[in-house]
N, C-alpha and C positions, 0 to 999 in steps of 0.2 A: 397601692400594691407595695411601693418602696417603703412607705411609712410602716406598714404592717410587718414587713420583713425585718426592719430595724428593731421592732419590739419582740422578735423571737419567732416570726412566722417561718414556715419551711423555706428552704433555699429554692432557687430556680430549678425547674426540671431540666433534664438534658435537652429536651425539645426546645425549651425557651432559650437556653444558652446557644443552641445551634441557630435558631432564628435570628438571634442578636448578632452572632459573629459571622455568619455566612453571607457573602456578597450575593446580591441578586444576579442570577445568571442571565446572560444576554441571548442565549440560545440553548436548545435542548442538547443533551449528550447523545452522541451517535455511536452505537455499538454494533459491529458487524460480526456475525458468525459465519466464517468462511469454510467452505468445503472443497474437496477436489473432485467429488463425484456425487451423484444422487445416492442417498442412503447412508452417508457417513455419520449422520446424527446432528446436522445443523439445527433443524427445527426442534428436535427433541431437546437439545442443549439450551436453545432459546426459551423454550417453554419451561424447562427446569429452573432457569434463572428467574423467569417471571414469577413462578410460584414461590421461590425463596424470597423475592422482594415483596410479594404480596403478604407473605407470612410475617414480614417485619413491619407491616402497616402501610406500605406504599400503595397508592391507587393505580393498579395495573389493569389495562384492558387490551383486548386483541382487536386490531384494526382489520386484519385478514390473516387467516391461517390456511395454507394449502395442505390438507392432510393426505391427499392421494389414496385414501382408503386404508391407510396404515393404522393398525389398531393402537399402537403405543401413542401415536400423535393424537388420535381421536380421544383416547382416555385422558391425556394430559390437558388438551385444549378445552375439554369439557369442564375443567376446574377453574377456568379463567373467563370472566365476563367478555363476551364478544359483541361489539357494536353492530347493529344491522347493516348489511351491505346495501349498496345503491343499485336498484335494477335499471338496466339500460337495454333498450331494444335495438338490435342491429340486424338488418336484412331478415326481418321476420322472426328472429330468435332473441329471447331475453337472456341477457348475461348479468352477472352481479359483480360489481367492483367495490373497492373500499370507498367509504364515504368520508372524504377528507374534511368537508365542512362540519359534519357531525362530530368528528374527533376533536377538531379545534374548538368547537362550541362546548363539548363535554369537558375538555381540558384535564385529562388525567395526568398523573405524574409520569407514567410510562405507557407507551403503546407498542404493540408487537405488529410488525409488518413483514410477512413472509415473502420470499422471492423478489428481491430488490430489482432484478432485471426485467420484470414483467412489463409487457406493453399493454396499456389499457385499451378498452374497447372505444371505438369512435363515439364521441359524445361525452366522454369523461372530462373532468375538469382539466386534467393534464394528460399528455400523451404517454408518459412513462411513469411507472410507480416510484422511481427514485425522485421524480419531481414532486410527487405527493409527499414523500418523506421530507424533502427540503422545506416545504411549507409547514409541516408539522413541527420540525425542528425550530423554525423561525417563530413559532408560537410558544417556544420555551418548554416543549414537551420532549422528554427523552424517548428515543426510538431504539428498539432492538430489532434487528433485521437479519436476513440470511442471503447468501449469494454463493454460487459455485465459481471456481477459478476460471472456468471457460467463458464466463460471461463478462470478465473484465476486458474492456475494449482492446487495449494494446496487446493482450495475450490471445485474442481470438484467432489470428492467423496461425500462431504457434500451435494452439490446441487443434486446429483444423488439420494442420500438417501431421500431427501425432496420431489423431484418431480417424482422419478422413471424413469427419462429420462437420458440415457447415454450422457455424454459430450465428443464429439469426437475432437473438436478443442480447444486448450488451449494456453495461454500465460504464460511463466515461471514467477514466482513471482519476480525474479531478474529484469525482464524487467519493471514490475510495480514499483519496488523500484527505478528504474532509472528515473521515471517521476519527473519533476520539479513541476508540479501542477496536482492534481486530483480533478475534479469537478464532483459532483454527479447531474445527471439529475433526479430530483425527482418528484414523482407523487403518490398520495395515491392509494392503491390497488383498491378502489372503482372507482376512476376516470379513472384508466387504464382499468378496466372492461367495463366502459361506452364507452371509445374509441373503445374497441374491438367490442362491440355490434353495434356501428355506422358503422363499417366496415373501420375505419381509420387505422387499423393495418394489418388485414388479409382480404381476400375476404369473402363475406358473407357465402359462402359454407363451410368455415373452422372455422367460429366463434364459433358455439356451441361445436364443438369438442375441441377447444382450451380452452374454458371456463370451461370445465369439466375435463381438464387434467392439462397442465402446468399453466394455468391462473386461477386456483382455488384460492380463497381469502387466504386460509391458506398458500399455496405455496408462493403467492406474499408477504405476511407479513414476512415470514421467509427470503425470498430472499432480501427484502428491508432492513431488519435488518443486514444481512451479508454485504450489500453494505455500509450501514452507518458505520459499524465497519471498513471496509476497508478504507473509507475516513478519519475516525478518526486517524487510524494508519498512513496514509499518511501525515496528518497535523502534527501529533506528530513527525514524522520522519523529516519533513522539519523544524519544530521548533528546534529539536535537532541540526540540521546542522547550523541553524542560530545562536543559542546560542553559539555553539562552535566557529563559525566564529567571532562573536562579543565579545566572552569571557565574557558573562554575568554569573550571579551566577547560582547555581544548584537548585534553589527553584522553577523554572518554570516547569510546567508539564501540559499536556492535558489529558493524560490517566493514570489511576491508575495502579500501578505495585506492586505486592505482592511478597516478597521473603521469603522463609522458609529455615532456616539454620538447617541442620540435622547432626546427628552423625550416627555411625554404630549401635546404639541401636535399637532393634525392636520397642521400644516405639515411635521412630521418626515417625512412620506411623500415629499415632494420631495427631501429629503436622502437617504433610502433609495434612491430611484430613481436619483439621481445616483451614489451609491456603486456600485449594481448595474451601471450603464453603464461606470464606470471599471473595475470588477472584470472584466467581460466583455471589455473592450478589451485588458486585459493578462493575461488568463487567470489571474486571482487568486482565492483563496478569499475569501468575503465573510462578515464578521461584523457583526451589528447588536447594539449593547450599550446597556443603560440602567443608569445608576448609581442605586441605591436599590431599593426594593421596591414592589410594587403596593399593599401594605397601607398605605403612607404617603400614598396619594393619595385625593383626593375621588372619589366615585362617578363623576362626569362625566369626570374625568381618567383614571380607571381604564378606562372604556369606550374612551376615545380611545386610550390606550396599547395596549390589546388589539387595536384596529383596526390600529394601526401594526405590531404584531407579526405579525398575519395577513398584512398587506401584504408584510412582509419575508420571511416564510416562503414566500409565493407566488413570490418572486424567488430562492428556494433559498438564502437567507441562514441562517447559524447564529445564533440569537438567545440572548443571555446577559444575566443580571442581575448587575451588579457591586456590590461593597460596598467602602466606603472612607471615610476621614474627609472627603475632598473629591472632587469629580469628577476633578480633575487627578491626584491621587495614585492613584485607582482605575484611571484610564485608563493612566497610565504603568506601573503594575504589570502590567496586562493586556497592554500592548504588549510588555513585556519577556518575560513568560511565553510568549506565543503567537508572539513574533517578528513582530509586525505591522510592515508596511513603510509603510502609509499610513493616516492617520486623517482622517475627515471630521467637521467640527463645524459646526453652524448658527450664523448670526449674524443678529440682528434689530437694528433701529434702537434703540439705547439711548444714554442721555446721562448725564452727571454721574458720580456715584459708581458706578452700575451698570456704566457703560462701563469705569471703572478696574478694578472687580472682574473683569470679563470678560477683559480683556487680561492682568491679573495671573495669572488661572488658566491662560491660554494659555502664559505664560512658565514657570509651574511645570511644565506638561506637557512643554514642550520641554526643560526641565532634567532631568526624570525619565526621559524617553525621547528622548535626543538624536539617535538614528539614524533616527527616524520622520519621514516627510514629513507635515506637517499642512496640510490644506485647509480653509479657512474659507469656507463657502458662505452666501451671502445668501438668507434665507428670507422668505416673505410674513409680514407682521406679523399673523398670525391667532392 
């Protein structure tokens, strides 16, 4: 081949160049279509992407599609090869589940797996559908899948408190963090309610009940907000990985992150509360950090620090103990690692050499983490 090309044969095709330059992947690419409620278009968007990829020559098959009788989904899914489902008998009834072994043996480039949070029937290879997906990804097959925000494990209690509806099927957060891409299938609550009234989501005999329960406008607004935050975190996580891989600077961020540095003093709770208000106002993650260990403290100080930690946890802060030669160096390293955007430090009335040491530490922190905004908050002198 090489000799022929040297004598004027055609150059390599794009596919040959790609095959030569692309490293063999160690696992499949995992793409999640996230929605905030049934009917926003997760499955439709997944099928649309599958058809686009098939039109480009990729080998795309459906592992399982849950159409729920919706005409648009039935029409689109009919254009994609669907592997036979595996029949399983349970308590005298035959159910059909996705056949993981058949997918791995068939080895397509891309497989569609609807409803990631689904619990498989007893007798299936795996208990949960996300476990099926992990096996498929391990076989170096790309997976497109769908999930609603209420099925993410850590958000289940929040969603239940909003809607009053218990969440029985969940996906662990670490599975969502495994996703290479998270795409939100978005629709305004008003448009979703219109779809519901047309009968595009549920049969007409279920519409009014749904609109007065789960599909109330306030519920949908809150769920949509949760989904948007989830996508923001996914984008930020992927950006973190990309920046580490490319070794870019630490000044890139998508989401605000606030860190409050506390001592064992009871007055630290003022600082935590201030940080919580700032974090809430800018929709930021909140960290509360203490440099050093509890073992180094006197019993009274240890009790005071534990009270501060409980106070922080009640405000949904992530509490961490940092180690370092100095408070400034430990905070700077933490800020770079977590890409903190704002740090809150307490200030009491100090004089003389202590005042010099305090401001010297601030300068070292600013030098070690130059992209961070530092807030110095006056505290009661307790």
